N, C-alpha and C positions, 0 to 999 in steps of 0.2 A: 601567759594568759590562756585559760582553758577555752575550748571551743564554745562551751555554754555561755561563759561570760562574754566572749567576743561577739557572739551572735546577739546576746542581749544588748550589748553596747550599740549595735547597729540598728536593731529593730526588735520589736517584741514578738514578731511572728517568724520563727525560723524557717517555716516552709516557704515563705515569700521573701526570704532575705535577699534574693537577687534584685529585688525592686524596691524593698523598704528603704526609705531614705535615712541617712545618718542624722545625728542631731543637728538642730538648726544652725549652730555656730559654724559648721562646715560650709554652709552656704551664705556666710555673711557677705555683705556687699553685693548681693544679687540685685538689690534695687538700683545699683549703679552699673549693672552689666551693660556692655555696649555691643560691639560686633561679635558675632559668633559664627562658627562653621561646624559642619557635621560630616562624619565619615561613617557610612553604613556598609558594613561588610556582609558576609554570608550569615554570620551568627550574632555579631555584636554591633551596636551603634555607639560611636564615640563622639562626644560633644566637646568643642573647645569654645571658650568665651573669655573675654577680658572685662574687668571691671575697674572703675576708678576708685581710688582709696585716698581719703584725706588724712593726713598725719601732720605732726608738728616737727618743725626744724628750728634749730637754734641759730640765731644771727647775731653778729656784733656790728655796731655802727662803724662807719668808716672814720678814719682819723680826720679831724677837722682842722685844716691848716690855718683857717682864719680865726678860730676861737682862741681867746687868751686863757690859757690854762694855769691853774695854781696847783700847789702841792696837795691841796685837799680835794681836788677834782678826781673823780674816778677815771681810770685809764681809758676805758671804753664802756659802752652800754650794751647789755645783753637783752635781746628780745626773742620771743618765740613766735614764729609765723606758721600759718597753715600752708601746706604744699600738697598738691594733688599728683599722685603717680598712678600707674596702672599695673594690674596683675593679671596673669594668665591662669585660667583654671581648666581642669578637665573632669568630665563625668562620663561614665559608660552605662549602657543599658543592654539587656538582651533584646534581640530583635522580636522575640515573642511579645515584648511589651512596647513595641514601637509607638502605639497610640498613646500609651502613658508617657512615653518619652516626649512626644510632640505636645502633649498637654502641659508637661513640665516647662518646655520651651515657651509655649504660648503664655503661661501664667507668669513666668519669671524673666524671660529674656527678650521677648518681643516688645520693643518700645516704639515710640512714634518715629524715631530716626531710622528704624529698620525697614528696609524696602526689599532687600534681597538676602537670601541665605546661600552661602557657599556650601556646596555638597559634593562629596566624592564617594568612591566605592560603588559597587554594583547596585546597592540600595538607592543610590541617587537617581537611578533610572527606574528601578522597580517600585519605589515608593514616591516618585515625583508627584503624582496626582494627589496622593494622600497628604503629602507635606503641604502642597499649595492650598489644598482645601482646608486643612486644619489651621494653618498659620496665616493664611491670606497673604502669603509672600511669594515672590517669584523665586524659583529654584534655579540657581546658576551653577550648572554642573561643571566640575573640573575633572580632568583626566586623573584616574586613580594612580597610575604609575608615576606621573609627574608630581603629584602631591606627596606620594610616598618618599620619593627621592629628595624632594625639596625639604621635607621634614627631617629626613635622616641627615642630610648635609648640614642643616641648621643645628641640630643637637650635637653632632660630632664636632663642629667648629666652635660652638658657643656655650655649651654646658660643661663646666669642669667635672671631671670624673663621671662623665656620661657612660663611657664604655669601660668594661671591666672583664678580666679573666677570672673564671671560677676554678678553684683548685680544692677539691673536697678534703683531701687529706693533708693539706699544707697548714702551717701555723696560722697563716692569714688566708682564709678561704677566698676572699675577694681582693684582687689586685687591680686597682683602678689605673686607667690610662690617662696620661696628660693630654690636655686639649692642645691641638696643633692645627694651624691653618692649612697645612698641606695634608689633606686627607685622601687624595686620589692617588691611584685607583683603588677600588675596593669591591668586594662582592657582598651583596645584601641578600640574605636568605629570609624572606618575609613569610612567616608561617601563620596564616590565617586559617580559614576553612580548608583551603588547599595550600600549596607552597609555590611561591614565585621566586625565581633566582635571577637577580639583576646585577649586571656588570656596570659599575659606575666609573666613568673615566674623567668627568669634569662636571661642573655645576649643572650644565644643561645637556650633557652627553652621557646617555645611559642606554642600555639595551637589555631587554628580558631575554636571557639566553637559555632558559629552561624552567622547569617546574615539575610539580607532582600533584596528583589528586589525593595523595595520602598525606594529610596534614591534621590540623586541629579538629576539623569537622569529622575526620575519620576516627580520631580518638574519642570524640564526643558520641558519635553515632554508634560505633562498635561497643564502646563502653556502656552506653545505655542498653544495648541489646544483651550484653553479658551480665550486667549487674542490676538492671532495672532502675538505675540511678539517672535521673534526667538532667541534673545540674552539672555543668562543666567543672565548677570548683569542688563540688562534692566528689566527683571522680578523682580529681587530683588529691583530695584529702584521703580517699580510700587508697590510692596508689602509694601515698607516703607511709601508710601502715602495712603495706603488703610485702611479701617475700617472693620475688619472681622465680627463684630457683625451684619452687614447688610446682611451677607450671612449665617453665622453659626447660628444654633439653640442653645440657651443657656439653662441652667437649669431653669432659671427664666422664659423663654418663655414657658416652660412646666408646672412648678409648681407655677408660679407667684412670685417666690422668691427663697430662698435657700432651700435645702433639708437637714435640720439640722441633722436629725437622722443618715444620712449617711455621714455627714461631707462635703456635696457638697455645695459650695457657689453658689449664683445666677448667677455669671458671668462666671462660668465654662462652657466650650463647651460641650453640650450634643450630638450634631450631626454636624459634619463638613458638610458644604454646605446644612444643613437641611432646611433652609428657601427657597432655590431655588426650591424645589418641591411644596411648598405651596403658594408661592408668585408670582403673575402674574405681573412681572416687569423685566426690564432689569437691570442687575448688572454691575457695573463699572469694568473695567479691574483691577483697583487698589484693589478693595474689593475682587475680586476673587483671585488675586495673593496673597493677605494677608491671606485669608482663606486657600489656598493651602499650603502656607508656614507653617502656624500653624498646619495643619493636619499632614504634613510629619514630622515636628520637634517634635510634641507630640508623634507620633508613634515611632520615633527613641529613644526619651527619655524614653518611657515606656519599650521598648525592652532592653535598656541599664540597667534600674533598675532591670528588671527580671533576667538578666544574672549576674549582680553584686551581687544580693541577693543569687542566686543559687550557686555561687562560692565564696561567702563570701569575696568579694572585696570591698574596700571602696574608692580606687582611680580609677576614671573613666575619661579617657582623650578622647577628641573628635578631630579627624583629618580629612583630606580630604578637597577638595576645595568647598564643599557645604556651609560651614559656612561663610568663608571669613570675619570674624569679624563683621558680620551683627547683629546689636543689637537685632532685633526682633527674629532672629533664636536663638541666645545665650540665650535670656530671656526665650523663650518658652521651650528650652531644660532644662534650669536650673529650671524653674518652675515645669516641668514634673518630673525631678529627685527628687526635694524636696518633691513634693506631694506624689509620690509613695513610697518613702523611709522614709517619715516623718523626713526628714532632716539628716538622718544617712549617706547619700552618697552625696558628692559634685560633681557637673559637672565641670570639669577642661578643659579649652580650651588652644590651642597652638598658639603662635604667628606665627609660620611657618608651620601651619597645612597642607598646600597643597603640601609641598615639601619633605615630609618624605621619600617617595620612591626614589626620585631623590638624596637626601642626601645619602641614603643607597647604591644606585648604585655607586655614586661617591666614597664613602669610600671603597667599594669593589675593585674598580679600583685602588684607591690610595694604598691599601694594597699590590697590586701586582706590584707597580711601585717603583723601588729602589730609584728614585729621590724624592719620597714622602714617604720615609720609616716611618712607624708609630712605635714609640717606645712603643708598647703596654705593654711590660714586665715591663717598668719603668714608666708606667702610663702617657707616653707622647703620645699625639694623634694629629690629625690635628684639632686644635682649630679654629673655625671660626663662625662668625655670618653671617647668610645668608642675602643677599640683594635681596629683592623681586622686580623685575622690572615688573610692571603690565601694561597692554595695555588697560584697560577698566576703564570707569569713576567711577563705583561704588567702585572699589578697591582703589581709590585715598586716602580715609581716612585711609584704612587699610595699604596702602603703606607707610604712614607716620611712621608706627611702625618700618619698617625695611629698607626702602629705603636708609636711611643714615647710616645703620649699617653694611656697607661693612667692613669686619674686616680682619685683618691680619690672616694668617694661619701660626702661628709660628712653625717652625721645632725646637721644644724645645730641649735644651741641659741640662735642669735641671728638677728634679722632683718638683712638686708643691703640697703643702699640706696645711692643716689647722694648725693654731697655737695650739700646744699641750696643752696650758694652758687655752684654752676656757673651761668653765664649761660644756657647752652643745652646741657643734657646730650646732646641728639641730635647736636650738631655737635662735641662735645668729643672731641679725639684726644689721648691722653696723650703719645705719643711725638713727639719733636722731629724725628727723621730716620728716614725709611723706608729701610733698607739694601737693600731689594730694588730700589729705584730709583737709589740712589747707589752706583755700582760702586766708586768710589775709597774712599769711607767703609767700604763693606762689606769690601773687601780689607784695609784697615787694621785694623778692629776684629776681624775673624776672626784675623788674625795676632796682635793684641794679646792676645786671650783664650787663644790657644794658647800664646803665649810665657809667659803668667802661670801656666800649669798646674803647673809644678814647684813654685812657691811655695805654691800652694793645696794640693797633695799633701803638701808638707812640713808645712804648718800642720795639716792633718787628722791626720796621724800623731802630731804633737806633742800634739794634744789628747787622744789616747788611748794614751799611752806604756805604760800598764799592760796593754794588750791586744795580745798577740803577733800576732793575725791582722789588726791594723789596717793593717799594711804591705800585705798582700795585698788587702784591701778598697780601700785607697787606689789601688793600681795598677789595679784594675778600674774605679774611678771615672775615673782618668786615661784609660784606653783608651776608655771609653764616651763621655766628653765630647769627646775628641780626634776620635773617629769622627764625632760629630755636627758638629763644626766643619768637618771635611774634607768631609763630605757637603754642607754649606751652601755651600762654595766652588763646587761644581759645580751644585747645585740650591738656589738661595737660598730657594725657596718650599717646601722639603721639609717643614718643620714648621709651615707657616702664615706669618703675617707675621714678618718678620725685622727686629729692632731691637736696639739695645744692651740695652734692657730684657729682651727675650726671651733674649738670650745670658746675661745675668746670672741670670735666673730659672731657665733650664735648668741652669745650673751648680749653683745651690742645690738644684734638684730632684734632680740626679744625686748630690750629696753626701748628701742625705737617703736616697736609694735604697740607698746602700751604708753606711748607719748612721753617718754623720757629721752629727748633727743641729745641732751648734754648734761648728765647728772653732775659732772664735775665743773660746770661753768663758773660757779661762784668761787670755788676753791682756786681755779686757775686765775681768775681775775684778782683775787686777794694776793696770791703768790707772785703774780706778775708785778703788781703794784709794789710789793715789798722788795723784790729782787732789783728792780730798777733803781731804788735808792742807794744800793751798794755797788752799782756797776762801775762808776768812776773810781771808787776806792780800790776795787779789785784790779782794774786796768793800771792804775798808778802804781800799785804795789808790785805788779808784774814787770812794769817797765824799768824798775830800779834794779832788777836782777841781772846777773851776767847771762850770756846767751844760753849756755847749757842749763843753768838753773831755771831760766825762763821757760825753756822747752818742757822741762819736767814739771814745773808748776802748772803750766797750761794743760798738760795731759792729766795731771792729778786733779785739776779743777774740773776738767771735762768729765772725769770719772766720778768725782764727788757730786757733781750736778746730776749725774744719771742715777744717783741713789734716790732722788726725790720722785719716786714712781708710786702713785696711789694704786696702781694695779697689783703691786706686791703687798700681800697682807702683812708681812713682817715690817715693812716700811710704814704702811698706813696705820698700823697699831702704834708705832713710835710717834708718828706725826700727830696723831690724835691725843696721845697721852702726854706728850712733851712739846708744847707749842714753841719752846725756845730752841728746839733742835734745828740747826741751821747749817750753812755752808761749811764753816770750820769744823763743826761736830761731825759732819759727813766725811770730811777728809780724814779725821781721826779713826773712823770706822773702817777705812779701806785697808785691804791686805797690804802688808809691806812687800817690797820686791825681795826675791823674784816672785812674780805673779803666777797665777795658775796657768795662764797662757801669756808668755812674755816675749814679745818681739820688739820691745822698746829700743834696744840697742841698734837693731837694724834700721828702725825708723829714724833714729838720730843720725846715723851714718848717711841715710838718704837725704836728710835735711841739710847736710853739709855740702851736698851737690847743688846743681842748678834748680831753681824753683820749678814747681809744676806749672803747667800752662793753665789748667782749670781744675778745681776740685768740686765734685758734686757731693753734698753732705745731706744724707737723709736724717733729719733731726727727730727728736723723741719728745720729751716732756716740756710742759710750760714752766714758768717760774724760774727757779734757780738754775735748772738744767740749761734752758735755752739762753738765759740772760747772763748768768755768771760763769757758765761752763762753755757753751758753744761760741758765743760772740767773742770773748777774749781769744779763744783758739783760732777762729777764722780771721780775726783781726790780724794776728801774726802772719797768717798765710797771705793776706792782702798786702801787708807791709813788705813781704818777701817778693811780691810781684805776681802772685797767683790769683787768678780770677776765682770767684766762689759762687756756686749756685746752691741755695738752701732750698731743699725739697721738703715740704711739710704736708700733712694730711689735708685733703679737700674737705673732710667732714669730721665731726668730733668722735673721739674714742678715748675713754678713760680721761687722764689729764694731759694727753698729748696735745701739743700746740697745733692749731689749725692754721691754714694759710691766711685766712682773714685776720686772725689774732696776730700772726707773725708780721703781717704788713704794718699793723699799728705799733707793735713793739719795736720794729726796725726803725720806723719814723721817729719814735721817741728817743731811741739810742743815738740815731744820727744827729738829733738836735743837741746831744751832749758831747758826742765824740766826732771830731773832725775827720778821723780816718774812715769811719763808717760813712759819714756824710759824703766825703769825696768819692768813695767807692760806689755809692749809689748814684751820684751825679754823673760819674764817668762810666756807668754801666759795667763796672767790674764786680759788682755784687748784685745778683739777681735772685728773686724769690719766685718759686714756682710751686704749683700743686703737684703732689705725687699721684693724685687720682684715687686715693684710698680713704676709707673711713674705718680703718682697722688698726689695732695696736701692733700688728705684724706687717710684713712687707713682702708682696709677691711681685717680682720684677717682670712677670709675663703680663700679657693682656688677658684678663678674665672678665666675666660678666655677672657673676652671682654676688649677692650680698656678702660682705659689705662693700661691694663695688670696687674691686681691685681694677683700676684702670690706669695704666701708665699713660699720662696725658701726652698727646703728641707735641704739645708745646715744650714739655720737659725733654722729650727725645730729640726735638729739633735743637734746643739749646745745647744739649750734650754734644751733638754732632758739630754744630757751628762753632762752638767754643773750643773744640779739640780737647775734651775732658780726658785727663790722664790720671786722675785720682778719684776714687769713690770711697767715701767715709760713711759707714753704717753704724748707728749708735743704738744701744739699748737691748735688753733681753729679748723683747718681742721681735725686733728687726734683725738683730745680729746673732742671737743664740737659738731661739725657737725657729727662726727662719733665716736662711742665707748663710749659715755658718759654713756650709760646704759649697756655697755658690762660687763658680769659677768665672772670673771677669777677664776681659782682654786688656785691662790696664791695672795699675797698682790699686790696692784696696787696703783699707784700714777698718777692721771690725772690732768694736770695743763695747764692753758692757761690764756692769757690776752684777754679780750673781746674788740676787736678793731673795733666794729661796734656799733654805738649808738643805732640803732633800736633794735638789738638783746639784747644789754645790758639792755635797758629799759624794754624789754619784760621779761627779767629774773629778773627784779626788781632792776637793778643797773644803772650805768652810764658808758660811754665809759672809757676804761682802768680799768674796774672792774676786779677783780682777781678770778679765779676758782682754788682752791687747794683741790682736792678731793682724800683723802686717804681711801682705802677700804681694809678690811680684810675679806676673806671668812669665813663663820660661823664656819666651821670645824677647822679653824686655830685660832679662838678666844681663848685667854687664854693660848696659848702655849709659849708665849715669856715672 
């Protein structure tokens, strides 16, 4: 995007672009804005507020034990209900426009419920009287450092891919860090007008151990004097076009090359602005801005190194609005840190660097609000991704990181934890391929998702035929998701880490945004009804086989059931064009043994040993998959004496079976099958939510859409039942995610590859089979 077009997109007056508001849709839901907080620094005012959002959710009716059902009755009833959730938003203003900022707050955010405004930063004192006069509210001042650390702790613990390493010359410039609850100790370098250096040892234990007067305000002030440019972002824009070597004196300018004995390369800056004293010429604004940016960034980087080494800290985070995702700034700080610590310390940047204080102030207020009660004792918090609404051109690229990440703030009623069976939760990475690093895979999957859009739109409209506006909403969904995909072609890091999982989940999120909560609901209902009619026939045919034949037939049935995935375009095309395509036809499509990944022999040998104590099965699709594939398979485990826990999605995603649907299906199967009936009655078969609304599976505790939350109930069941086998089924859960997941018990990962490109890349063909049985080393030889 050109600067001219970008500025035009924000506002028509480029000279006033730091205060010209973006299009109205960015501020949607302002009429529902509730609590807000403000952080006024030396140069910028940051505003945080949350608003309630009404959206639709799909529900199925509970199984009615008292109703007398006939073959013609529908299995369950689908309804769409309204649900209210909350979202957290952020806006920034320059302090020069503080009165305009307050007018904005008064016009849009102050409602009858608002009595107090939480304020932090130096401006909370400086502008206290003005704020109270303008808004007619009491200003409740919060300590700046407390809010800063509270906000930082929050994003580090709760926002996936919040922190990242910047490597300019690497294939993947941005390397995102996994979210982990153990974040302490760390060093925070907060770069605002000046610099504060804070050592953080625990949630409420921190100390400002140093600082500097040379910070963002210095860059802005000196930059204005040197270039006559008054806007901070315009200075950064100038710097991005400059060549600092025209102004700075380098080592090679003094020594004619490198100073090898001291380890100084020739390109190292020996003296910032050094050439300006000895060269009789005019320097360009761009070159001076670049030199100034290097000078201040290097100074901050060296200070950070010294304090990190002094206090023996290896995690150093940079916050504040000085960085703004600017590549030159991040590269300079990273280079400085690496140079002075010899690579022992990493510079870590934050996606929401400038809003830490505002987050902290908001959370302080929320803790005091009974309507936003934080369940801190049960590890429930206000979980939110922040949406950065920026008013300046230079931040447009950085805005892509978070502008679309307005997230629900769930008032959670369940604890959310890691799967206890992960060998090492700190090293667990769910995604198999990082598309930011694999350009070939990235191009293919972006094409694949864009190519599948027509089918998704068609399905969304079909799910709401009785609603005339569905066509318009579906078209808006198409435009938004296509825009995201096209953005990712040019900026793979635009929304954080890029994986097949993130592409799937973003699509689900967009569908929900335009009130398509369950586009495949009618398909699932129809396929569930149909598959139930064949259940007893499948079970009876299996029971007539010998033991070895039975085991292979059950596995083959499980794989054949997994073919019925409407998320795979090759499959959805077949299902739409050939309504007669069924269970037996799917079996015929499967790859003959040996499979692409084939550990079936090892699995059979294990089954000849003692039964497992408890199997945790992460299930996949509705219809034939769950009814004719999964249930006969787990029935055999139950007969062997193994308890079974079926974990299904908490919310809809594609044609995946949800927990509420599975409850009804299981009741119906139990009414036909005495083995399932007895297992339910004796509590040897349990149904639990996996906490997710995604086609993929993240076994960590996360908080962003589509709400990966491993429910504590599931984790408790896993522990109490002594689970010693985990089965993960499907491409999304076992191939795109968790293929390399290391568990502390036996695991079975199985899927049919329903994408020809992926199959060929793995060395197979479409409908190739992955049957991966793994035993942790410590368990080898115990059976």
